[in-house]
py3Dmol code that shows the C-alpha trace and the ligand (Angstrom):
import py3Dmol

protein = """\
ATOM      1  CA  MET A   1      52.053 -17.778  53.249  1.00  0.00           C
ATOM      2  CA  PRO A   2      53.818 -15.526  50.700  1.00  0.00           C
ATOM      3  CA  GLN A   3      52.901 -11.876  50.579  1.00  0.00           C
ATOM      4  CA  LEU A   4      50.501 -10.845  47.805  1.00  0.00           C
ATOM      5  CA  ILE A   5      51.447  -7.926  45.569  1.00  0.00           C
ATOM      6  CA  ALA A   6      48.375  -6.830  43.632  1.00  0.00           C
ATOM      7  CA  GLY A   7      48.250  -4.141  40.952  1.00  0.00           C
ATOM      8  CA  ASN A   8      45.049  -2.165  40.518  1.00  0.00           C
ATOM      9  CA  TRP A   9      45.243  -0.704  37.016  1.00  0.00           C
ATOM     10  CA  LYS A  10      41.954   1.196  37.485  1.00  0.00           C
ATOM     11  CA  MET A  11      40.635   2.806  34.250  1.00  0.00           C
ATOM     12  CA  HIS A  12      44.020   2.868  32.545  1.00  0.00           C
ATOM     13  CA  CYS A  13      45.491   1.276  29.390  1.00  0.00           C
ATOM     14  CA  LEU A  14      44.116   0.428  25.976  1.00  0.00           C
ATOM     15  CA  ALA A  15      44.103  -3.294  25.189  1.00  0.00           C
ATOM     16  CA  ALA A  16      47.568  -3.477  23.590  1.00  0.00           C
ATOM     17  CA  GLU A  17      49.052  -1.447  26.463  1.00  0.00           C
ATOM     18  CA  ALA A  18      47.452  -3.740  29.037  1.00  0.00           C
ATOM     19  CA  VAL A  19      48.835  -6.836  27.319  1.00  0.00           C
ATOM     20  CA  ALA A  20      52.305  -5.261  27.058  1.00  0.00           C
ATOM     21  CA  LEU A  21      52.234  -4.268  30.741  1.00  0.00           C
ATOM     22  CA  ALA A  22      51.186  -7.788  31.741  1.00  0.00           C
ATOM     23  CA  GLN A  23      53.961  -9.265  29.599  1.00  0.00           C
ATOM     24  CA  GLY A  24      56.452  -6.899  31.233  1.00  0.00           C
ATOM     25  CA  VAL A  25      55.393  -8.063  34.695  1.00  0.00           C
ATOM     26  CA  ALA A  26      55.535 -11.735  33.673  1.00  0.00           C
ATOM     27  CA  ALA A  27      58.977 -11.292  32.116  1.00  0.00           C
ATOM     28  CA  GLY A  28      60.420 -10.221  35.463  1.00  0.00           C
ATOM     29  CA  ALA A  29      58.443 -12.547  37.722  1.00  0.00           C
ATOM     30  CA  GLN A  30      61.045 -15.312  37.789  1.00  0.00           C
ATOM     31  CA  GLY A  31      62.506 -15.784  41.254  1.00  0.00           C
ATOM     32  CA  ILE A  32      60.021 -13.465  43.001  1.00  0.00           C
ATOM     33  CA  GLU A  33      58.655 -15.153  46.113  1.00  0.00           C
ATOM     34  CA  ALA A  34      55.568 -12.976  46.459  1.00  0.00           C
ATOM     35  CA  GLU A  35      52.303 -13.943  44.813  1.00  0.00           C
ATOM     36  CA  LEU A  36      51.663 -11.575  41.896  1.00  0.00           C
ATOM     37  CA  LEU A  37      48.301 -10.310  40.691  1.00  0.00           C
ATOM     38  CA  VAL A  38      47.278  -7.702  38.132  1.00  0.00           C
ATOM     39  CA  CYS A  39      43.765  -6.255  37.875  1.00  0.00           C
ATOM     40  CA  PRO A  40      43.063  -4.605  34.528  1.00  0.00           C
ATOM     41  CA  THR A  41      39.731  -3.099  33.570  1.00  0.00           C
ATOM     42  CA  ALA A  42      37.140  -5.875  33.026  1.00  0.00           C
ATOM     43  CA  LEU A  43      37.241  -5.350  29.274  1.00  0.00           C
ATOM     44  CA  HIS A  44      40.882  -6.470  29.207  1.00  0.00           C
ATOM     45  CA  VAL A  45      40.740  -9.365  31.651  1.00  0.00           C
ATOM     46  CA  GLU A  46      40.488 -11.966  28.898  1.00  0.00           C
ATOM     47  CA  ALA A  47      43.372 -10.624  26.783  1.00  0.00           C
ATOM     48  CA  VAL A  48      45.583 -10.172  29.845  1.00  0.00           C
ATOM     49  CA  ALA A  49      44.715 -13.646  31.138  1.00  0.00           C
ATOM     50  CA  ARG A  50      45.644 -15.109  27.750  1.00  0.00           C
ATOM     51  CA  ALA A  51      48.947 -13.208  27.767  1.00  0.00           C
ATOM     52  CA  LEU A  52      49.726 -14.486  31.274  1.00  0.00           C
ATOM     53  CA  GLN A  53      48.881 -18.134  30.670  1.00  0.00           C
ATOM     54  CA  GLY A  54      51.669 -20.360  31.976  1.00  0.00           C
ATOM     55  CA  THR A  55      53.201 -17.542  34.073  1.00  0.00           C
ATOM     56  CA  PRO A  56      52.964 -17.123  37.862  1.00  0.00           C
ATOM     57  CA  VAL A  57      51.021 -13.853  37.497  1.00  0.00           C
ATOM     58  CA  ALA A  58      47.286 -14.066  38.219  1.00  0.00           C
ATOM     59  CA  VAL A  59      44.531 -11.820  36.871  1.00  0.00           C
ATOM     60  CA  GLY A  60      41.691 -10.189  38.768  1.00  0.00           C
ATOM     61  CA  GLY A  61      38.751  -7.866  38.213  1.00  0.00           C
ATOM     62  CA  GLN A  62      38.211  -4.517  39.959  1.00  0.00           C
ATOM     63  CA  ASP A  63      34.542  -5.082  40.877  1.00  0.00           C
ATOM     64  CA  CYS A  64      31.682  -7.473  40.206  1.00  0.00           C
ATOM     65  CA  HIS A  65      27.911  -7.378  40.584  1.00  0.00           C
ATOM     66  CA  GLN A  66      26.191  -9.124  43.481  1.00  0.00           C
ATOM     67  CA  ALA A  67      23.916 -11.099  41.148  1.00  0.00           C
ATOM     68  CA  LYS A  68      25.217 -13.892  38.963  1.00  0.00           C
ATOM     69  CA  GLN A  69      23.216 -12.670  35.947  1.00  0.00           C
ATOM     70  CA  GLY A  70      20.220 -10.513  35.154  1.00  0.00           C
ATOM     71  CA  ALA A  71      18.916  -7.187  33.891  1.00  0.00           C
ATOM     72  CA  HIS A  72      21.773  -4.973  35.114  1.00  0.00           C
ATOM     73  CA  THR A  73      22.861  -2.803  32.216  1.00  0.00           C
ATOM     74  CA  GLY A  74      26.560  -2.062  32.215  1.00  0.00           C
ATOM     75  CA  ASP A  75      27.394  -4.389  35.094  1.00  0.00           C
ATOM     76  CA  ILE A  76      29.648  -7.432  35.121  1.00  0.00           C
ATOM     77  CA  ALA A  77      28.932 -10.629  37.038  1.00  0.00           C
ATOM     78  CA  GLY A  78      31.464 -12.718  38.934  1.00  0.00           C
ATOM     79  CA  PRO A  79      30.983 -15.782  36.683  1.00  0.00           C
ATOM     80  CA  MET A  80      31.779 -13.573  33.646  1.00  0.00           C
ATOM     81  CA  LEU A  81      35.077 -12.484  35.193  1.00  0.00           C
ATOM     82  CA  ARG A  82      35.897 -16.079  36.073  1.00  0.00           C
ATOM     83  CA  ASP A  83      34.973 -17.195  32.558  1.00  0.00           C
ATOM     84  CA  ALA A  84      37.336 -14.563  31.134  1.00  0.00           C
ATOM     85  CA  GLY A  85      40.243 -15.938  33.175  1.00  0.00           C
ATOM     86  CA  ALA A  86      40.140 -13.917  36.404  1.00  0.00           C
ATOM     87  CA  THR A  87      40.714 -15.740  39.675  1.00  0.00           C
ATOM     88  CA  TRP A  88      40.575 -12.674  41.959  1.00  0.00           C
ATOM     89  CA  VAL A  89      38.429  -9.573  42.312  1.00  0.00           C
ATOM     90  CA  ILE A  90      38.880  -6.298  44.218  1.00  0.00           C
ATOM     91  CA  LEU A  91      35.669  -5.294  46.041  1.00  0.00           C
ATOM     92  CA  GLY A  92      34.613  -2.221  47.992  1.00  0.00           C
ATOM     93  CA  HIS A  93      37.514  -0.072  46.776  1.00  0.00           C
ATOM     94  CA  SER A  94      37.063   3.445  48.160  1.00  0.00           C
ATOM     95  CA  GLU A  95      36.592   4.776  44.620  1.00  0.00           C
ATOM     96  CA  ARG A  96      33.618   2.379  44.233  1.00  0.00           C
ATOM     97  CA  ARG A  97      32.295   3.288  47.682  1.00  0.00           C
ATOM     98  CA  GLN A  98      32.622   7.028  46.911  1.00  0.00           C
ATOM     99  CA  ASN A  99      31.747   7.225  43.219  1.00  0.00           C
ATOM    100  CA  HIS A 100      29.078   4.513  43.125  1.00  0.00           C
ATOM    101  CA  GLY A 101      27.624   4.750  46.621  1.00  0.00           C
ATOM    102  CA  GLU A 102      28.635   1.206  47.564  1.00  0.00           C
ATOM    103  CA  THR A 103      27.703   0.368  51.142  1.00  0.00           C
ATOM    104  CA  ASP A 104      29.161  -2.261  53.468  1.00  0.00           C
ATOM    105  CA  GLU A 105      26.042  -4.369  52.918  1.00  0.00           C
ATOM    106  CA  LEU A 106      26.460  -4.265  49.131  1.00  0.00           C
ATOM    107  CA  VAL A 107      30.167  -5.095  49.421  1.00  0.00           C
ATOM    108  CA  ARG A 108      29.224  -8.089  51.580  1.00  0.00           C
ATOM    109  CA  GLU A 109      26.743  -9.300  48.933  1.00  0.00           C
ATOM    110  CA  LYS A 110      29.346  -8.830  46.197  1.00  0.00           C
ATOM    111  CA  THR A 111      31.871 -10.762  48.272  1.00  0.00           C
ATOM    112  CA  LEU A 112      29.474 -13.697  48.586  1.00  0.00           C
ATOM    113  CA  ALA A 113      28.803 -13.578  44.840  1.00  0.00           C
ATOM    114  CA  ALA A 114      32.521 -13.475  44.040  1.00  0.00           C
ATOM    115  CA  VAL A 115      33.287 -16.511  46.194  1.00  0.00           C
ATOM    116  CA  ALA A 116      30.338 -18.387  44.666  1.00  0.00           C
ATOM    117  CA  ALA A 117      31.826 -17.647  41.233  1.00  0.00           C
ATOM    118  CA  GLY A 118      35.207 -19.088  42.225  1.00  0.00           C
ATOM    119  CA  LEU A 119      36.946 -15.738  42.662  1.00  0.00           C
ATOM    120  CA  THR A 120      39.064 -14.782  45.667  1.00  0.00           C
ATOM    121  CA  PRO A 121      37.873 -11.376  46.911  1.00  0.00           C
ATOM    122  CA  ILE A 122      40.120  -8.565  48.104  1.00  0.00           C
ATOM    123  CA  VAL A 123      37.825  -6.457  50.288  1.00  0.00           C
ATOM    124  CA  CYS A 124      38.999  -2.864  50.795  1.00  0.00           C
ATOM    125  CA  VAL A 125      38.454  -0.810  53.935  1.00  0.00           C
ATOM    126  CA  GLY A 126      39.886   2.498  55.098  1.00  0.00           C
ATOM    127  CA  GLU A 127      39.063   5.838  56.641  1.00  0.00           C
ATOM    128  CA  ASN A 128      39.025   9.265  55.000  1.00  0.00           C
ATOM    129  CA  ALA A 129      41.101  12.273  56.062  1.00  0.00           C
ATOM    130  CA  ASP A 130      38.361  13.811  58.243  1.00  0.00           C
ATOM    131  CA  GLN A 131      37.754  10.540  60.045  1.00  0.00           C
ATOM    132  CA  ARG A 132      41.469  10.178  60.761  1.00  0.00           C
ATOM    133  CA  ALA A 133      41.725  13.807  61.896  1.00  0.00           C
ATOM    134  CA  GLY A 134      38.812  13.104  64.247  1.00  0.00           C
ATOM    135  CA  GLY A 135      40.506  10.015  65.688  1.00  0.00           C
ATOM    136  CA  GLN A 136      37.747   7.752  64.320  1.00  0.00           C
ATOM    137  CA  GLU A 137      39.881   5.570  62.052  1.00  0.00           C
ATOM    138  CA  THR A 138      39.613   2.319  64.000  1.00  0.00           C
ATOM    139  CA  GLU A 139      35.901   2.811  64.629  1.00  0.00           C
ATOM    140  CA  VAL A 140      35.285   3.341  60.891  1.00  0.00           C
ATOM    141  CA  VAL A 141      37.413   0.382  59.825  1.00  0.00           C
ATOM    142  CA  GLY A 142      35.815  -1.795  62.525  1.00  0.00           C
ATOM    143  CA  TRP A 143      32.334  -1.034  61.157  1.00  0.00           C
ATOM    144  CA  GLN A 144      33.464  -1.653  57.595  1.00  0.00           C
ATOM    145  CA  LEU A 145      34.937  -5.042  58.536  1.00  0.00           C
ATOM    146  CA  ALA A 146      31.826  -6.047  60.461  1.00  0.00           C
ATOM    147  CA  GLY A 147      29.530  -4.977  57.607  1.00  0.00           C
ATOM    148  CA  SER A 148      31.516  -5.990  54.515  1.00  0.00           C
ATOM    149  CA  LEU A 149      32.846  -9.460  55.334  1.00  0.00           C
ATOM    150  CA  PRO A 150      30.522 -12.469  55.145  1.00  0.00           C
ATOM    151  CA  LYS A 151      30.955 -15.391  57.507  1.00  0.00           C
ATOM    152  CA  PRO A 152      32.941 -17.500  56.744  1.00  0.00           C
ATOM    153  CA  PHE A 153      35.287 -15.254  54.782  1.00  0.00           C
ATOM    154  CA  ALA A 154      37.590 -16.820  52.206  1.00  0.00           C
ATOM    155  CA  GLY A 155      39.518 -13.827  50.974  1.00  0.00           C
ATOM    156  CA  VAL A 156      41.939 -11.015  51.653  1.00  0.00           C
ATOM    157  CA  VAL A 157      41.415  -7.644  53.341  1.00  0.00           C
ATOM    158  CA  ALA A 158      43.123  -4.494  52.050  1.00  0.00           C
ATOM    159  CA  TYR A 159      43.577  -1.554  54.407  1.00  0.00           C
ATOM    160  CA  GLU A 160      43.636   1.544  52.218  1.00  0.00           C
ATOM    161  CA  PRO A 161      43.442   4.870  54.033  1.00  0.00           C
ATOM    162  CA  ILE A 162      41.616   7.064  51.519  1.00  0.00           C
ATOM    163  CA  TRP A 163      43.852  10.056  52.195  1.00  0.00           C
ATOM    164  CA  ALA A 164      46.871   8.004  51.058  1.00  0.00           C
ATOM    165  CA  ILE A 165      45.397   6.735  47.773  1.00  0.00           C
ATOM    166  CA  GLY A 166      46.900   8.394  44.727  1.00  0.00           C
ATOM    167  CA  THR A 167      48.081  11.317  46.830  1.00  0.00           C
ATOM    168  CA  GLY A 168      51.729  10.385  47.308  1.00  0.00           C
ATOM    169  CA  LYS A 169      51.047  10.497  51.071  1.00  0.00           C
ATOM    170  CA  THR A 170      51.797   7.196  52.760  1.00  0.00           C
ATOM    171  CA  ALA A 171      50.694   6.105  56.190  1.00  0.00           C
ATOM    172  CA  THR A 172      53.648   5.915  58.552  1.00  0.00           C
ATOM    173  CA  GLU A 173      54.938   2.495  59.564  1.00  0.00           C
ATOM    174  CA  GLU A 174      53.489   3.185  63.003  1.00  0.00           C
ATOM    175  CA  ASP A 175      50.027   4.020  61.559  1.00  0.00           C
ATOM    176  CA  VAL A 176      50.148   0.831  59.507  1.00  0.00           C
ATOM    177  CA  ALA A 177      51.313  -1.292  62.456  1.00  0.00           C
ATOM    178  CA  LEU A 178      48.524   0.025  64.695  1.00  0.00           C
ATOM    179  CA  MET A 179      45.781  -0.380  62.110  1.00  0.00           C
ATOM    180  CA  HIS A 180      46.891  -3.815  60.919  1.00  0.00           C
ATOM    181  CA  ALA A 181      47.078  -5.034  64.533  1.00  0.00           C
ATOM    182  CA  PHE A 182      43.555  -3.683  65.066  1.00  0.00           C
ATOM    183  CA  ILE A 183      42.300  -5.394  61.880  1.00  0.00           C
ATOM    184  CA  ARG A 184      43.933  -8.670  62.954  1.00  0.00           C
ATOM    185  CA  GLU A 185      42.164  -8.430  66.308  1.00  0.00           C
ATOM    186  CA  GLU A 186      38.836  -7.746  64.604  1.00  0.00           C
ATOM    187  CA  LEU A 187      39.320 -10.659  62.193  1.00  0.00           C
ATOM    188  CA  VAL A 188      40.027 -13.019  65.089  1.00  0.00           C
ATOM    189  CA  ARG A 189      36.997 -11.647  66.925  1.00  0.00           C
ATOM    190  CA  GLN A 190      34.814 -12.212  63.835  1.00  0.00           C
ATOM    191  CA  PHE A 191      36.275 -15.489  62.562  1.00  0.00           C
ATOM    192  CA  GLY A 192      38.146 -17.094  65.453  1.00  0.00           C
ATOM    193  CA  ASP A 193      41.369 -18.925  64.519  1.00  0.00           C
ATOM    194  CA  ASP A 194      40.670 -18.456  60.799  1.00  0.00           C
ATOM    195  CA  GLY A 195      41.124 -14.732  61.376  1.00  0.00           C
ATOM    196  CA  GLN A 196      44.804 -15.329  62.158  1.00  0.00           C
ATOM    197  CA  THR A 197      45.617 -16.380  58.608  1.00  0.00           C
ATOM    198  CA  ILE A 198      43.607 -13.893  56.543  1.00  0.00           C
ATOM    199  CA  ARG A 199      46.083 -11.743  54.626  1.00  0.00           C
ATOM    200  CA  ILE A 200      45.826  -8.002  55.259  1.00  0.00           C
ATOM    201  CA  LEU A 201      47.271  -5.885  52.452  1.00  0.00           C
ATOM    202  CA  TYR A 202      48.335  -2.269  52.818  1.00  0.00           C
ATOM    203  CA  GLY A 203      47.445   0.135  49.996  1.00  0.00           C
ATOM    204  CA  GLY A 204      48.088   3.847  49.568  1.00  0.00           C
ATOM    205  CA  SER A 205      50.961   5.304  47.504  1.00  0.00           C
ATOM    206  CA  VAL A 206      53.123   2.182  47.782  1.00  0.00           C
ATOM    207  CA  LYS A 207      56.159   2.452  45.513  1.00  0.00           C
ATOM    208  CA  ALA A 208      59.567   0.811  45.172  1.00  0.00           C
ATOM    209  CA  ALA A 209      61.132   3.386  47.509  1.00  0.00           C
ATOM    210  CA  ASN A 210      58.824   2.689  50.487  1.00  0.00           C
ATOM    211  CA  ALA A 211      57.790  -0.929  49.847  1.00  0.00           C
ATOM    212  CA  ALA A 212      60.444  -2.698  51.915  1.00  0.00           C
ATOM    213  CA  SER A 213      59.657  -0.792  55.111  1.00  0.00           C
ATOM    214  CA  LEU A 214      55.865  -1.052  54.713  1.00  0.00           C
ATOM    215  CA  LEU A 215      55.971  -4.737  53.822  1.00  0.00           C
ATOM    216  CA  ALA A 216      58.099  -5.497  56.887  1.00  0.00           C
ATOM    217  CA  VAL A 217      55.438  -4.193  59.305  1.00  0.00           C
ATOM    218  CA  PRO A 218      53.841  -6.986  61.371  1.00  0.00           C
ATOM    219  CA  ASN A 219      50.463  -8.202  60.043  1.00  0.00           C
ATOM    220  CA  VAL A 220      51.127  -6.757  56.578  1.00  0.00           C
ATOM    221  CA  GLY A 221      50.465  -9.598  54.136  1.00  0.00           C
ATOM    222  CA  GLY A 222      51.242  -7.703  50.962  1.00  0.00           C
ATOM    223  CA  ALA A 223      50.333  -4.549  49.068  1.00  0.00           C
ATOM    224  CA  LEU A 224      47.559  -3.266  46.840  1.00  0.00           C
ATOM    225  CA  VAL A 225      49.296  -0.933  44.417  1.00  0.00           C
ATOM    226  CA  GLY A 226      47.585   1.658  42.205  1.00  0.00           C
ATOM    227  CA  GLY A 227      49.719   4.186  40.321  1.00  0.00           C
ATOM    228  CA  ALA A 228      53.025   2.338  40.680  1.00  0.00           C
ATOM    229  CA  SER A 229      51.539  -0.847  39.187  1.00  0.00           C
ATOM    230  CA  LEU A 230      51.287   0.849  35.775  1.00  0.00           C
ATOM    231  CA  ASN A 231      55.049   0.519  35.371  1.00  0.00           C
ATOM    232  CA  ALA A 232      56.233  -3.094  35.203  1.00  0.00           C
ATOM    233  CA  GLY A 233      59.717  -2.304  36.547  1.00  0.00           C
ATOM    234  CA  GLU A 234      58.368  -0.366  39.536  1.00  0.00           C
ATOM    235  CA  PHE A 235      55.758  -3.033  40.282  1.00  0.00           C
ATOM    236  CA  LEU A 236      58.399  -5.777  40.144  1.00  0.00           C
ATOM    237  CA  ALA A 237      60.692  -3.772  42.434  1.00  0.00           C
ATOM    238  CA  ILE A 238      57.846  -3.602  44.984  1.00  0.00           C
ATOM    239  CA  ALA A 239      57.341  -7.366  44.617  1.00  0.00           C
ATOM    240  CA  ARG A 240      61.057  -8.007  45.180  1.00  0.00           C
ATOM    241  CA  ALA A 241      60.792  -6.075  48.445  1.00  0.00           C
ATOM    242  CA  ALA A 242      58.084  -8.446  49.678  1.00  0.00           C
ATOM    243  CA  GLN A 243      58.737 -10.929  52.432  1.00  0.00           C
ATOM    244  CA  ALA A 244      59.021 -14.604  51.636  1.00  0.00           C
ATOM    245  CA  GLY A 245      56.348 -16.902  53.087  1.00  0.00           C
TER     246      GLY A 245
END
"""
ligand_1 = """\
10
PEP
C 44.586 2.029 45.125
O 43.846 2.748 44.467
O 44.203 0.893 45.471
C 45.892 2.547 45.487
C 46.476 2.040 46.528
O 46.385 3.568 44.707
P 47.837 4.273 44.843
O 48.852 3.154 45.006
O 48.005 5.002 43.554
O 47.782 5.146 46.041
"""
view = py3Dmol.view(width=600, height=400)
view.addModel(protein, "pdb")
view.setStyle({"model": 0}, {"cartoon": {"style": "trace"}})
view.addModel(ligand_1, "xyz")
view.setStyle({"model": 1}, {"stick": {}})
view.zoomTo()
view.show()
């Protein structure tokens, strides 16, 4: 399976900037073996999807509600994202868990809703700095995996240590190798043989300069990229560093 390089644009870009960024990514996608995905703010999913039609770059949302419709002011349902052209959705990002109080249980419900809507979920897990300092990182990630992933699970997991997100600090290759091996073990424990093939992305200050070494770590199935995905050239350089399938 090719590695997946996913860009999380967070709350960045006005519409014209998002379309231009998507076009920049698509323009350089030729010959890249990795699967490419960009996740603009929900408001721009439709315009970006239209701009990317006929290209190998897919579009995803950054969150969706657990219900497929209803009285939920300000929320966006999975079928709406799908209708706008998204085929993926990021769920349980640490910024959602922190800023919106999202629990493992809620992330699990959202994951079920996303799959029902025809979206492939990318479920994020990862420990904070205190938890890592206390040696609790595998315990925390183990609980998150057990609580956030429905059975069966048709999606991707992203390991994103919170202390490495947007900080310029990257987990060492050894940290990544240990955690991804642990996640693989947990996935096999939860899902049997199916757990062997679930892609596990690394996220946390990935950039062109460190992508090749991080993407070469065993059990790393790609990268979830925040800041560096806002520059098409940098994002494409990360994608070129990805391993072929
Ligand atoms: C993210 O927010 O998913 C992320 C990995 O951000 P950054 O690459 O900026 O650390």
